[in-house]
N, C-alpha and C positions, 0 to 999 in steps of 0.2 A: 612917658606913657607908651611910646612905641617899644621901648626895651621890655617893659612889662608884658606887652602883648606877645612879643616874640617868645618870651619865657613860657607863657601859657601854651602857645602853639607847640613848643618843644616838649613841654611836660605832657600835653595831651597825646602827641604822637608817640612819645616814649611809653606812656601808659598803654596805648593801643598796641604797640609792638609787643610789650610784655604780655598783654592779654592774649594776643594771637599765639604767642609762643606757648603760653600756659594751656590754652585750649588744644593746641596741637599735641602737647605733651600728654594731656589727659586722654586724648583719643588714641594716641599711639601706644601709650604705656599705662593702661588703667591698673594693671597689677602692681606696678611700681608705686603709683599714687596711693593705692589702698594700703600698701605696706608702710609707706611714709606716714600716712594719717594714723594708722594703727600704732606705730611706734611712738608718735607724738602723744596720742591719748593715753597709751600705757605709761609713758614717762610722767605725764601730768597726774594720772591716777596714783602712781607710786608716790609722788610728792605729796598728794592729798592725804594718803594713808600715813606717811611719815610725820605729817603735822597734825594728825588726828582728825582731819576733816572727812569723816566717814561718808557723809552725805554726798560730797563732791566725788569721792572715790567711787561710790556705787553708781554714779552717773557716768563718769568718764570711762571706767573699765568695761562695763557692758557695751558702750559705744565702740571701744577698741575691738571687742569680740565681734560685733556685728559688721563693722567695716572690714576688718582683716579676714574674717571667716565667711563672709557672705558667699563669695564665689565657690569656695570649697563645699559649703553646706548645700548650695544650689545643685552643684554637680553630683554630690553624693546622694542627695534625695532623689534627683532625677533618675540616677542609675538604680536606686532602690525601688522606686515606684514603677518605672517603665520596664526595667529589665529584671526586676526581682533579684538583684545582685548587690552585694556589699563591695565597696571599694575603699581605698586608703584615705580618700578625702573625708568620708563619713567617719572613719575610725578616729581621725585626728580631731574632728569636731566633738565626737562623743567623749574623747579623753579630756578635751579642754573644758567642756561643759560639766563633765563629772568632777573635775578638779574644783571648778567654781562652786558647784553644789556642795561638795564636801567642805569647802572653806566657809560657806554661809552657814551650813549646818553646825559645824564645830566652832564657828566664830573665829576661825583662824584665817584671816583675810589674805595672808601671804599666799595661800593656795590659789586664790583668785588671780594674784599676780603670776603664779606659775602657769596657770591655764592661759592667761593673756600672752605670756612669753611664748608658749606653744603656738598660739594663733599667729603671733608676730613672725616667728622664725619660719613657720609654714608658709606665711604670705611672702616673706623675703625669698624663700626657696622657689616659690612659684614665679616670682618676678624674675629671678635669675635664670630659671629654666626658660621662661618666655623670651628673655633677652637672648639667651644662647640660641634658641630656635630661630628667632628673628634674624640673628646674625648669619646663621646658616642660609636662611632663605634669601637674605640680601646678597650674600656671596654668590648664590646661584643666579638670582634675578639680575644682578649687575652685569653678568656675562651676556644675558639675553635681552634685556630691555634697553637696547641701544638705538632702536630705530627712531628717527625724528617723527614728529606728529604731522608734518606737511611735506609735500613734494612740489617740485617746479614742473608744471604740466606745459608741454609744447603743443600748441594748437593753432594751425594756420599761420605759423611763423611767429606767434606771440607767446610769451611766457607768462603764466599765471600761477600763483601759489594756491594749492588746494589741499584739503585734509587727505591723508592717505586713504581713509575709508571711502573716499569718492572715486578713487582710481578704478578703472575698468580694464579688462583684458583688451589689448590692442592700443591702449594709450601710449603716447611717447612722452618721456620725461627727460629732463636735463639734470645732470649731476656735475657740479662744478668742482674744481680742485680743492681738496681738503674737506669736502662735505661727506657726511654719512650717507650711504645709499639707502633710500627709504623703503624699497621693496625689491623683491626678486625681479630680474629682467634680463633681456638679451641685448648685448651691445650692438647697435646698428650704425654707430658712428663714433670714432675716437679711439684712443689708445692710452692706457694708464697702468699704473701699478695699484693693486688693491691689497690693503691690509685685512686679512681674513682671520686675525687672531681670535676675535670674539666668537667666531663660528667653528673654526677648525683647530685652533690652538697653534697654528703655524706662526713662527716668530718672524719670518721674512715675508715682505710683500710679494704678491704674485702678479706677473705681467699678464694683462688681458687686453684683447682687441676685438674687432668686429666678429660677431657670430658666437662669442663665448658668453656664458651665463655669469652674472654677479648676484650676490645675495644681500638681502636686507641686513642692516646692522654692521656691514663691513665699511671700511674707510677708504674713500677714493684718494689716490695720490696726486700726481702733478698734472694729469691730463683731464680735460673736459670730456664727459661722456654723454652720449644720447642713447637712452635705453628704450626698449619696447617691453611693456608689461605683458607677460605671457601667462600669468596666473593671478588670481585674486590676492590682495594683500593679506587676507586672513589665512591663506594657504602657503605663505612664504615659509622657507626653511626655518627661519628663526622663530616664527609663531608655532610651528609644529614642534620644535624642540622645547619651547616654553610649556606647551601642553603636556609633553612627555615628562618633563621635570616635575610639573605640578602633580601629575598622576603618580610619579615615583614617591612624592612626599606623602600621599594619602594611602598608598598600598603598603601594608605591613608585611615584612618578610617572614618566613616560617619561624625563625627564632623569636621574633617579637610576638607572633601569634601564640607561640607556646607560652611565653611569659605572661601574655594577657589572660590565657586560660588558667595559668597557674595562679594569677592574682585572685581570680574569682573564688577558687577553692581555698586558697591560702587565707583570704580575708574571713571566710566562714570559720576556718580552724582557729584563727586568732580571736574572733569574737567568743567562740565556745570556750577556748582556753582562758580568755579574760574573765568570763563569767565564773568559771570554776575557781580561778585565782581570787576572785572577789568574794567567794562564799566559803571555800573549804579550809583555808589556812587557820582561821580561829578555832576550828574543831580538831584539826590534825596537829597543829604545832603551837596552838595557843596564842597566835598573833592577836593584837587588838584590832578592832574594825577599822580604825583610821589608817593604820599602817597597811592593812590588807587591801583596802580600796585604793589607797595611794599607789601601792606596788602594782595593783591590777591596771590602773590607769597608765602608769609608766610603762608597763608591759605592752599595752595597746600601741603606745608610741614607738617604742624601740623595735618591736617585732614587725611593724608595718614594712612592706616591701617597696617603699618609694625609690630607693637607690637601685634596686633590682629592675624596676620598671624603666628607669632612665639609663640603663646600662647599654642599650642597643641602638635605639632610633637616632639619638644625636650623633652617634658614631657613623652610622650608615649614611645619614643625610650629609654629614661633613665629607664623607668619602665621595658621594655623588657630586658635591660641589667641587671638590678637588679634581675629580676626573673631568668634569665639564670644562674646567679652566685649562686642562691639558689636551682638550680635544677628544676625550673619551666620554661618550654619553651612556650612562647606565640607565636603563629604562625603569628599574626599581631596585630597592634594597636587596631583594632576593638574589638578583644577578650579581651584585657586589659580593654577597656571601659566597655564591657558587664559584665565581671565577677564582677565588682564592683557594678552592679545593680541587681545581682541575689537575688531573694527572696525565691526560693524553689530549693531543690536539690534532685535528684533521684539517688540512689546508686544501682548498680548491687551487687549481693552477692558474687558469686564465683570469686576469683581472685581480688576482690576489697575490700570488708569488711572482707573477709577471704583470706588466703594466696594462695588458689587454689591448695595446696599440701596436699593430703590426708595422714594421719598418723594413725598408730595403737594406739588407746586410751585405750582399755581394752581387756583382754583375759580371758575367763571363760571356765573351763574344767569340764568334768565328773570325777568321783572318781579315776579311774585308770590311768588317763593321767595328765601330768604336762603342764603348759603353754609352756615350751620349746618344748614338743612333738607336740603340736598343731601348733606352729609357724614353726618348721622345716618341718613338713609334708606339710603344706600349701606352704611354700617357695619353696620346691622341685618341686611342680607342677607349681607355678607361675613364676619360673625362665624361663619358656618357653613362657611366656605371656608378652605383651607390655602394658597391661591394667594398669592404674594408681593405682588401688587397689592392683594389684599384685605387683607392684613396691614398694608400701608402706609396704606390708607384707615382702618382701625381705629385705627392709631396717631395719625393726624391728628385723629380724632374722640374721642380718649381723654378730653378735658376736657369733652365735651358729654354730655348725658343722652340715652340711647337704649335701646331694648329689642331683644332678639333677634327676628328675623323667624320666622314660622312658614310651613309648607308650602313650604319652600325647595327649589328644583330648579336644579341647575347644568347648563349646556350647555357641555361642554368646548370651549375655544377661541373661545367666543362671548360668554357672559354668565351671569347668574343671575337667577332670579325668586323672588318670595315675597310674603308678606303682612306688613305692618307697621301696627299700630294700625288694622286693618280696611281699610287701603289696599293696593291691588295695586301692587307696585313691581318695576321691572326695572332691572338694571345691566349694561352690556356695551358692546361696540364699536358703532360707528355702524351697520354693516350689520345687527347683531342688533336694535338698538333701532328701526331703521326698519321692522321687521316689525310693530311695535306702534303706531307713531305715524303721523299723516297726513304730516307733513313736519318735518324738523329745522330749527330757526330759522337763517336765512341768516347772521346776524351771528355766531352760535355756530360755524357751519360754517367761516366765514372764520378765526375765532380758533383753532379746533381745527387747521386746516391750518397756521397759523403755528406753533402749539405743536409739531406733529409735525416741522416743518422744523427746529426747535430741538432735536430729539432726544427730545421728550416722548411718552409714551403717553397717549392720551385715552380716558377712560371716560365714557359717557353715562348719565344717571339720568332715569327717567320714572316716573310713577305714574298710577293710575286709581281712580275711586271704586268701580267694580264691574268684574267680569271681562269683561263684554261691551262696555264702553265703550272709546272710543279713549283711549290714554294721552297725558298732557300731559308735555312735556319739562320737567324741573325744572332741569337744568343739566348741565355737563360738568366733569369733574375731570381735570387734567393731572398726570401722574406722571413723574418722571425719576429715573434712576440718577445720583446726584450724583458729580461729578468729585472725585477726591481733592485736598485742598487743596495738597498738595505736588507734584502731577503736573507743572504747568507749570515750576516751578523745577527739578525733577529733569531734565526734558528739556533745559532751557537749560544746566544744569551738565554734562550728558553731552556736549553739543556743545562746551562750553568745554574739556573735557579731551581732545577730539580724536576722538570717535566720528564716523565718516564718514557713516553712514546710520542713520536711525531711522524705523521704519515701524510702522503699526498693522495687525494682522490680526484679524479678528473675524467671527463669524457673524451679527452684527446687520445691519440694513438700512443702505443707503448714506447716507441723510440723517442718521440718528442718529450713525453712525460719523464722518462728515465734520464734524458739529457739535462732537463731543467733540475730534476732532483739531485743529480750528481753534482751539478754546479753549485748548489746552495747547501748541500750536506744533509739531505733527507735520504734515509736508507730504504724505507718501505713505500712502495708506490702501487696504487690501484688505478689502472688506466682503462680506457674504453668503457666507462660505466654509464649506464642509464640512470635517471633520477632515483628509481627504485633500488638500483644496485648500491647507490651511495647510502641509502637508508640502511641497507644490510651491513655495510661496513661500520657505520656509526653504532648500530646495535651491538655488533660483535666487540667493538672497543668498549662500549659501556658494560658489557658482561664481564670484561676483564679488569677495567680500570674505574668503573662506576661513573665518575664525573668526567665527561668528555666535552671539549669545546670544538665547534666547527667554525672555520673562518671562510667566508665566501663573499660573493659580490651582492648577495641579497636579492637576486632576481632568479636566475636559473638554479640556484642552490637552495631555494626556499624550503623544499621538503626536508633536506638534510639539516638546515639551520633550525627548523622546528623540532626535529627529532633529537638533536644534540642537547646535552644538559645546559649548555650555554651557546647560543648562536651569536656569532660576531660578524658584522657586515663591514666590508671594505668599500671605499669609494662612495661614501654615503652622502656627500654634500650634494643635495638636490635630488636624491633618489627616494621617492616615496616608498617603494617596495622595501628598501633596506630599513627604513625607519619603522615599517610596520611588522616585518617578519623577524628581525634580529632582536636579541636581548640586549646586546651592547653594540654601539656604533662607533667606529673609529672615524671621527669627523674629518680628520686631516688627511685621510686616505694614505696613512703612513703605517707600514707594517710594524715598525719598532714600538708603536704604542701598545702592542700586545703585551710586551714585558711590563710596561707601566701599569696596565690594567690588572695583571696578575699580582704584581707587587702591592698595588693599592688594596686589592681584595684580601691578600694575606695579612697586610698590616691592620686592616679593619677588623679581621677576625681576632688577631692578637689583642687589640685594644678592647674588643667586646669581652674576651675571656678575662683580661685584667680587671675590667669594670665589674664583671660578675663576681670575681674573687673578692674585690674590695667591698662590694655590697654585702655579700654573705658574711665576710669577715667582721664588718661593723655590726651586723645584726647579732652575730654570735657573741661578740665581746659585750655589747650592750645588754643582751639577755643575761649573761653571766653576772655582769655588774648589778643588774636589777635584783636578781635573786639573792645575791650576797649582801644587798642593802647598801652598796657603796655609791650609788648614783641617785640623784633626785630627778624630778620631772624636767626642770630646765636643762640639766646636763644631758639627760636622755634625748631631749628635743634637739639640742645642739649637735650631739653625736649623730642622730638619725638624719636630720636635715643636712648636716655638714657632709655626710657621705653621699647624699643625693646630689648636692652641688658639685662635689668632687668628681663623681663619675660623669656628670654632664660636661664639666669643663675638660675632663680627660677625653671624652669623645670628640670635642672640638679640636683636638690636636691634629686631626686629619685635614683641617682646613689649610694647614701649612704644607 
């Protein structure tokens, strides 16, 4: 008895499992289910006709028509009623119903089978296209939907698990080793490596510590982290990227809009041509009416532009998915098209070709002082400053012992003064320091001039025993914005792939700009530009090269990014302005991804051209075959729908 009971339980649970799987399948793949049922009913109807069971056949075959063609008929009629336009879905249904009507009229029931085959193959094609689009969407979403549903909230020393939606700005959360980071936050305690591949495409984990930002969907490494939530979960970088990708899927690029407009006019031409073919041949060439109508119905099928309609969007969406996987975010398909046509590129300097982070490159001293003396004196004053130069000096002196200065006073644009260990110290540019010293040392002046020619900023340091005494020069510190390691290789690669013109546009001074340009291989430089001047440079490049890309940091280059044919933002991880103003975002903050984006754009254009050629070639061959009388309706359907599936799968090549 007990064994029997166990079997019943197992059977019930198995049945429930299969039921759940079936329900899930019907919800996720209704097109596939409709195609399967249509095929089954068609097969049974064909068997019924083969055995002479006409009544059963006339029940089963219409059911195949209804189940397989319902969605296409609904979409076609909706377009006809609401938009007063014809589309390919309606043409297919008209052709199938026409074949069935002709079969009933002539009592040639094989024509009903032909119409059902048309419906079936059209349904299979729709299911395959749906699967292809779902695969593209899954490929994109799998990159972005990595955030957990809950977070570990730390409140009054106690940890509680809460839904991410309940997190508020200012909350503190704990992320343990190996966990996904649930939302964007600032590290307030801990040190770890973070795998940011899902966001930026970087293959190697990044070391992060207190004060640095981490992003939702990235994977924590070996260290426990305590984070402070500084923005709502809905505003996290990963959520903004998801919204941009979803927007990209719904916005049609110019080429697709052209094809959509073409379809509307083309469908009308096909209907008119079909009506003429259904009426004129008996009078002009003596065809019988059955052959005439059959050829007209076949014409409706083979001339429909289904493959042409599928030639573009699957390719572009696959390209968007591929780019996202490599840390290149295309905001829509139009930008993927344009980047492949770029002939000239304008680069901003600071933060794009350079890191945007000033570092101490040289320290030169007078005889009685050491480099450590100069750095510690400057760091003591700059510890009260938020200026990037001051922060760079503090970073350079981080391994040395020094105390914060007192009586600090900053003079904007010139320098800073204060007291360090009872010594009066000044730090600033040459003009500022010369107000306090008798004369700057000649050898230091010569060296400073050389540094400035190399693109460095020079800061002078001097001190005095008492406020009334003349200051003695301690030395000079050279600081430079370091060039990105990959900049020179990227410029060389861009030239290798055929970019005709590469220029630098910057607001920095001529000497610094030319120094950076010479180091990385850029010949043409436009320096000391205001934002409106950058616009003029972009316009002049567009007049000569048509499609021009602008690469900038997405903030102070916003006008130029907007004017360019394609605006590309660097350093976009966490930058709201970059995501809003640029057309393409290099998520990994890596310049070499420029080449990746251009190659991807060119490859997508090549595949689109191949797909259009395949689509038009199939239509031409099928039309010729139809007029020569060498193909029947099922063969026409297979050729037509086969070409549609072929170009769809061809577009999916970009997923690899």
